[in-house]
C-alpha positions in Angstrom: 12.5 -56.9 54.5 12.6 -60.7 54.6 14.8 -62.2 51.8 13.3 -64.5 49.2 14.9 -67.7 48.1 14.5 -67.2 44.3 15.5 -70.8 43.5 12.9 -72.3 45.8 10.2 -70.1 44.4 11.1 -71.1 40.8 11.2 -74.8 41.8 7.8 -74.6 43.5 6.3 -73.0 40.5 7.8 -75.7 38.2 6.5 -78.4 40.5 2.9 -77.0 40.2 3.2 -76.8 36.4 4.5 -80.4 36.3 1.7 -81.7 38.5 -0.9 -79.9 36.4 0.5 -81.3 33.2 0.4 -84.8 34.8 -3.3 -84.4 35.7 -4.1 -83.1 32.3 -2.6 -86.1 30.6 -4.7 -88.4 32.8 -7.8 -86.4 31.7 -8.6 -85.5 35.3 -9.0 -81.8 34.5 -12.1 -80.4 32.7 -11.5 -78.6 29.4 -12.8 -75.3 30.7 -10.7 -75.5 33.8 -7.6 -76.5 31.7 -8.0 -73.5 29.4 -8.4 -71.2 32.4 -5.5 -72.6 34.3 -3.2 -72.6 31.2 -3.8 -68.9 30.7 -3.3 -68.3 34.4 0.0 -70.2 34.4 1.2 -68.2 31.4 0.4 -65.0 33.1 2.0 -66.1 36.4 5.2 -67.3 34.5 5.7 -63.8 33.1 4.9 -62.1 36.5 7.3 -64.4 38.3 10.1 -63.7 35.8 9.7 -59.9 36.2 9.2 -60.3 40.0 12.5 -62.2 40.4 14.3 -59.6 38.3 12.9 -56.8 40.6 14.3 -58.7 43.6 17.7 -59.0 42.1 20.0 -56.1 42.9 21.7 -54.4 40.0 25.4 -53.6 40.4 28.2 -52.6 38.1 28.9 -56.3 37.5 25.5 -57.3 36.1 24.3 -54.0 34.6 25.4 -50.7 33.2 25.1 -49.1 36.6 28.3 -47.3 37.4 30.4 -48.4 40.3 30.0 -45.0 42.0 26.3 -45.8 42.5 26.8 -49.2 44.1 27.5 -49.9 47.7 31.0 -51.2 47.3 33.1 -51.6 44.1 35.1 -54.7 44.3 35.4 -55.3 40.6 39.2 -54.9 40.6 40.1 -56.3 44.0 41.9 -59.6 44.0 42.4 -59.7 40.3 46.0 -60.2 39.0 47.4 -57.2 37.3 44.7 -54.9 38.8 47.1 -52.4 40.4 45.1 -49.3 39.6 48.0 -47.5 37.9 46.0 -46.6 34.8 47.3 -46.2 31.3 51.0 -46.0 30.9 52.4 -42.7 29.5 55.6 -41.9 27.7 58.1 -39.9 29.8 58.5 -36.9 27.5 59.6 -33.7 29.2 58.2 -30.3 28.4 60.3 -28.0 26.2 60.5 -25.2 28.8 61.9 -27.5 31.6 65.5 -28.0 32.4 67.4 -30.7 34.4 70.5 -29.8 36.3 72.3 -33.0 37.0 75.5 -33.2 39.0 77.7 -36.1 40.1 79.7 -35.9 43.4 82.4 -38.5 43.9 82.9 -39.6 47.5 86.5 -40.8 47.7 87.9 -43.6 49.9 91.1 -42.3 51.4 92.1 -45.1 53.8 91.1 -48.6 54.7 88.5 -48.5 57.5 89.9 -51.8 58.9 93.7 -51.4 59.0 94.1 -47.7 58.1 96.3 -48.2 55.1 96.2 -45.4 52.5 94.0 -46.2 49.4 94.5 -42.9 47.5 96.5 -44.6 44.7 94.4 -47.7 44.6 92.0 -48.0 41.6 88.3 -48.0 42.2 86.7 -51.5 41.8 83.0 -50.3 41.6 80.7 -47.6 42.9 77.5 -47.5 44.9 75.2 -44.7 43.7 72.4 -43.0 45.7 70.4 -40.3 44.0 68.4 -37.3 45.3 65.8 -35.6 43.1 64.4 -32.3 44.0 62.6 -29.3 42.5 63.7 -25.7 42.7 61.0 -23.4 41.5 62.3 -20.6 39.2 60.3 -17.8 37.8 61.6 -16.1 34.6 60.8 -12.4 34.2 61.6 -10.7 30.9 61.5 -6.9 30.7 61.3 -5.3 27.3 62.2 -1.6 27.4 61.1 0.1 24.2 63.1 3.3 23.6 61.3 6.5 22.9 63.3 9.1 20.9 62.5 12.6 19.7 63.6 13.6 16.3 65.8 16.8 16.6 64.7 17.8 13.1 60.9 17.4 13.1 60.5 16.9 16.9 58.4 13.7 16.3 58.6 11.0 18.9 59.3 7.5 17.7 58.9 4.4 19.9 60.4 1.0 19.3 58.0 -1.8 18.6 57.3 -4.4 21.3 57.1 -8.1 20.4 53.7 -9.1 18.9 52.7 -11.3 21.8 53.0 -8.4 24.3 49.8 -6.6 24.0 49.7 -4.9 27.4 52.0 -3.9 30.2 52.0 -7.4 31.7 51.7 -10.7 29.9 52.1 -14.3 30.9 54.1 -16.8 28.8 52.8 -19.8 27.0 54.5 -22.1 29.5 52.4 -20.7 32.4 49.2 -20.7 30.2 49.8 -24.4 29.3 50.3 -25.2 33.0 47.0 -23.5 33.9 45.0 -25.1 31.1 46.4 -28.5 32.0 45.4 -28.0 35.6 41.8 -27.0 34.8 41.0 -29.3 31.9 43.2 -32.4 32.4 43.6 -32.4 36.2 40.2 -31.0 36.9 41.4 -28.5 39.6 38.9 -25.8 40.6 39.6 -22.3 39.5 40.2 -20.9 43.0 42.7 -23.6 43.7 44.5 -22.9 40.5 44.7 -19.3 41.5 46.4 -20.3 44.8 48.8 -22.7 43.1 49.9 -20.1 40.5 50.3 -17.5 43.3 52.5 -19.9 45.2 54.7 -20.3 42.1 55.0 -16.8 40.7 54.0 -14.7 43.7 51.1 -13.0 41.8 47.4 -13.6 42.1 45.9 -14.2 38.6 42.3 -13.3 38.2 39.7 -15.9 37.4 38.8 -13.9 34.2 42.4 -14.2 33.0 42.3 -18.0 33.5 39.1 -18.3 31.6 40.4 -16.1 28.8 43.5 -18.4 28.4 41.3 -21.5 28.4 39.0 -20.0 25.7 42.0 -19.1 23.5 42.8 -22.7 23.0 39.5 -23.9 21.4 39.9 -21.2 18.7 43.4 -22.4 18.0 42.1 -26.0 17.7 39.2 -25.3 15.2 41.2 -26.4 12.2 42.7 -29.3 14.0 39.2 -30.6 14.8 38.1 -30.5 11.2 41.2 -32.4 10.1 40.7 -34.9 12.8 37.1 -35.5 11.7 38.3 -36.2 8.2 41.0 -38.6 9.4 38.4 -40.4 11.7 36.2 -41.0 8.7 39.1 -43.0 7.1 39.4 -45.4 10.1 38.1 -49.0 9.5 36.4 -49.0 12.9 35.3 -46.3 15.4 33.8 -46.4 18.8 30.9 -44.2 19.8 29.2 -43.5 23.1 27.5 -40.6 24.9 27.0 -39.5 28.5 25.1 -36.7 30.2 26.7 -33.5 31.3 25.1 -30.7 33.4 25.4 -27.3 31.7 23.6 -24.2 32.9 21.5 -26.4 35.2 20.2 -28.4 32.2 21.0 -31.9 30.9 23.3 -31.9 27.9 25.0 -34.8 26.2 28.7 -35.4 25.3 29.1 -37.6 22.3 32.5 -39.2 21.7 33.9 -40.8 18.6 37.2 -42.6 18.9 39.3 -44.5 16.3 43.0 -45.1 16.0 44.7 -42.5 18.1 42.0 -39.9 17.5 39.4 -38.9 20.1 36.7 -36.4 19.4 34.0 -35.1 21.8 31.0 -32.9 20.9 28.4 -31.3 23.2 24.7 -31.4 22.1 21.4 -30.8 23.8 20.0 -34.1 22.5 21.2 -37.7 22.8 19.6 -39.4 19.9 19.4 -39.0 16.1 19.2 -35.2 16.0 22.6 -35.0 17.7 24.1 -37.6 15.4 22.9 -35.7 12.3 24.2 -32.4 13.6 27.6 -33.8 14.4 27.6 -35.5 11.0 30.2 -38.2 11.5 28.2 -41.5 11.5 26.0 -40.4 8.5 29.2 -40.0 6.4 31.0 -43.1 7.8 31.2 -46.4 6.0 33.2 -48.6 8.3 32.3 -50.5 11.5 30.8 -48.6 14.5 31.0 -50.2 17.9 28.4 -49.0 20.4 26.0 -50.2 23.1 23.0 -50.9 20.9 21.5 -47.4 21.1 18.7 -47.4 18.5 19.8 -44.1 17.0 23.1 -45.7 15.8 21.3 -48.7 14.3 19.2 -46.5 12.1 22.3 -46.0 9.8 22.6 -48.9 7.4 25.5 -47.7 5.3 28.0 -48.8 8.0 28.3 -52.1 9.9 27.5 -52.3 13.6 29.2 -54.1 16.5 27.6 -54.4 19.9 29.6 -54.0 23.1 30.3 -57.4 24.6 30.8 -56.0 28.1 27.2 -54.7 28.2 25.9 -58.1 27.0 27.9 -60.1 29.5 26.7 -57.9 32.4 23.1 -58.2 31.2 23.4 -62.0 30.9 24.9 -62.1 34.4 21.8 -60.3 35.7 19.5 -62.7 33.9 21.4 -65.7 35.4 21.3 -64.2 38.9 17.6 -63.3 38.7 16.0 -66.3 37.0 18.9 -68.8 36.4 18.0 -69.4 32.7 20.2 -72.0 31.1 20.3 -70.2 27.8 21.8 -67.1 29.4 24.6 -69.2 31.0 25.4 -70.9 27.7 25.3 -67.6 25.8 27.7 -66.0 28.3 30.0 -68.9 28.1 29.9 -68.8 24.3 30.8 -65.1 24.1 33.6 -65.4 26.6 35.1 -68.4 24.8 34.9 -66.8 21.4 36.5 -63.6 22.7 39.4 -65.6 24.1 39.8 -67.5 20.8 39.8 -64.3 18.8 42.3 -62.7 21.2 44.6 -65.8 20.9 44.4 -66.0 17.1 47.1 -64.4 15.1 44.7 -62.9 12.6 42.4 -61.6 15.4 39.4 -63.3 13.8 37.9 -66.7 13.3 38.2 -68.8 10.2 35.2 -69.3 8.0 34.6 -72.8 9.3 34.9 -71.6 12.9 32.6 -68.7 12.3 29.9 -71.0 10.7 30.2 -73.3 13.8 29.9 -70.2 16.0 26.7 -69.2 14.3 25.2 -72.7 14.7 25.9 -72.8 18.4 24.6 -69.2 18.8 21.3 -70.0 17.0 20.9 -73.3 18.9 21.2 -71.4 22.2 18.7 -68.8 21.0 16.2 -71.5 20.0 16.5 -73.2 23.4 16.1 -69.8 25.0 12.9 -69.1 23.2 11.5 -72.4 24.6 12.8 -71.7 28.1 11.4 -68.2 28.4 7.8 -67.8 29.5 5.4 -67.2 26.6 4.1 -63.6 26.2 0.3 -63.3 26.3 -1.3 -62.0 23.2 -2.5 -58.4 23.3 -6.2 -58.0 23.8 -8.0 -56.2 21.0 -8.7 -52.5 21.9 -6.0 -52.4 24.6 -3.4 -49.6 24.3 0.3 -49.8 25.2 2.9 -52.5 25.1 2.7 -55.8 26.8 5.1 -56.1 29.8 8.2 -58.2 29.2 11.0 -59.2 31.5 14.6 -57.9 31.0 15.5 -61.5 30.0 13.0 -61.5 27.2 14.1 -58.1 25.9 17.7 -59.3 25.9 16.8 -62.5 24.1 15.0 -60.5 21.4 17.9 -58.1 21.0 20.4 -61.0 20.7 18.2 -62.7 18.1 17.6 -59.5 16.1 21.2 -58.3 16.1 23.1 -61.6 15.7 25.5 -60.1 13.1 26.3 -57.1 15.3 26.9 -59.3 18.3 29.4 -61.6 16.4 31.0 -58.9 14.3 34.2 -59.0 16.5 34.8 -62.6 15.5 34.6 -61.8 11.8 36.3 -58.3 11.5 39.8 -58.1 13.0 39.5 -54.3 13.4 36.4 -54.6 15.6 36.9 -55.0 19.4 34.8 -57.2 21.6 33.9 -54.2 23.9 33.3 -50.5 23.6 35.7 -49.7 26.4 37.7 -47.3 24.3 34.8 -44.8 24.0 33.8 -45.3 27.7 37.4 -44.6 28.8 37.4 -41.4 26.8 34.2 -40.2 28.4 35.1 -41.2 31.9 37.2 -38.2 32.8 34.3 -35.9 31.9 32.2 -37.6 34.5 35.0 -37.2 37.0 35.3 -33.5 36.3 31.5 -33.0 36.7 31.7 -34.9 40.1 34.6 -32.8 41.2 33.8 -29.4 39.9 30.1 -29.5 39.3 28.2 -28.4 36.2 29.4 -25.8 33.6 27.9 -22.3 34.2 27.9 -21.4 30.5 27.5 -23.6 27.4 30.6 -22.1 25.7 32.8 -23.4 28.4 31.4 -26.9 28.0 32.1 -26.7 24.3 35.6 -25.5 25.0 36.1 -28.4 27.5 35.1 -31.0 24.9 37.4 -29.6 22.2 40.4 -29.2 24.5 40.0 -32.6 26.2 39.6 -34.2 22.7 42.9 -32.6 21.7 44.8 -33.6 24.9 43.5 -37.2 24.8 44.5 -37.5 21.1 48.0 -36.1 21.9 48.3 -38.5 24.9 47.4 -41.4 22.5 50.4 -40.3 20.4 52.7 -40.1 23.5 53.0 -36.3 23.5 53.3 -34.5 26.8 50.2 -32.4 27.5 52.2 -29.3 28.4 54.0 -29.5 25.0 50.7 -30.2 23.2 49.1 -27.1 24.7 52.1 -24.9 23.9 52.2 -26.1 20.3 48.5 -25.3 19.9 48.9 -21.8 21.4 51.7 -20.9 18.9 49.9 -22.6 15.9 52.4 -25.6 15.5 50.1 -28.6 15.8 51.5 -31.8 14.5 49.4 -34.5 12.7 
């Protein structure tokens, strides 16, 4: 398909409008023709704006389209500090690991140049080289319960086995934690987990046993989840988002609520207000909620709202690329400058005078944007449906309606400019779905949400996932 020079099309249209206005001022156009041509130009202006948007390709830089659905993701290439190492973690070893460390001294007996003995010469310094290796060790504990027959009454008495040994063969919590961590955190398929465990212990563990161990953990985390919800409600700001998840060949939704070092995920069949009501976190919350302007969140007025700046910047970028509106360029520059000022300030917010000045600049840009955008034709009486609007017009209306939510990050030091916290917490769930496919049963999806919530919360506190899982299995969960 032949490419279209969007700027030349826009310039040609503006030239025609200017020429028509010039002829109108000279009264060379009949009133009937002027009215007809004015309506036609209004309609063509709207069509042109929408047409240019349709011809502008959406990527992960100018829309909410994920990078996996674009041709090539170069968002992190060439940027300083973008080394792809991810979030740093604390190096805390698991409790059931041991390190055997030895030091071997390599002596110098004689001078390699003249051969003089150096046995009695003191060492000036050392040069160390280190080898780190792993030796896999399986621990097997046998518990032999004695069975004795009473010589008096001939009754047989058997010694009691430990409470966690319910059958002839049991696996320890260390192995269970390793398996759960592979399946949930590392997203390894069940058959591959079976092969890895067999390579370690020499026994093939059944898929049913693996699933049983995984399902034990959500039961142990039920009380932790309730306590975490109560703690989340005390946070001054929380981040909320949702994403789709395939469960039983149907589309479910995972809702995430993050604040402080707490991350909570919930599975629900719906995305909107019904799910929010059933989860019952936002209806009871009175702080600030950062989200991506989903209308279901905005229906709750007892809490303040902050809109994700990353979403707005990407949408403004698309408007600039498609139609080149000046108001979009100025708004993008204003938001970026304000974000930098807030980040550099010690109080992480603007002063009252600076915020008033920000509002004036914001409203001035919106006023000019309203004049720059094409006018929307009035709806004809008797016609059903909504009048078509461009993405630029919809974004302008959203920015005008939710001014306080857009600028909340500059006024509240606890509100971030973006909603990246919630999006990062949801990202691994999408990776798991891409690697392992959908969940075959709803109960496993619920279990995944609760376990991953716990592991991400513990990771935020710097606790090793293997330690966190073992603590949960024995009922010793720390706050």
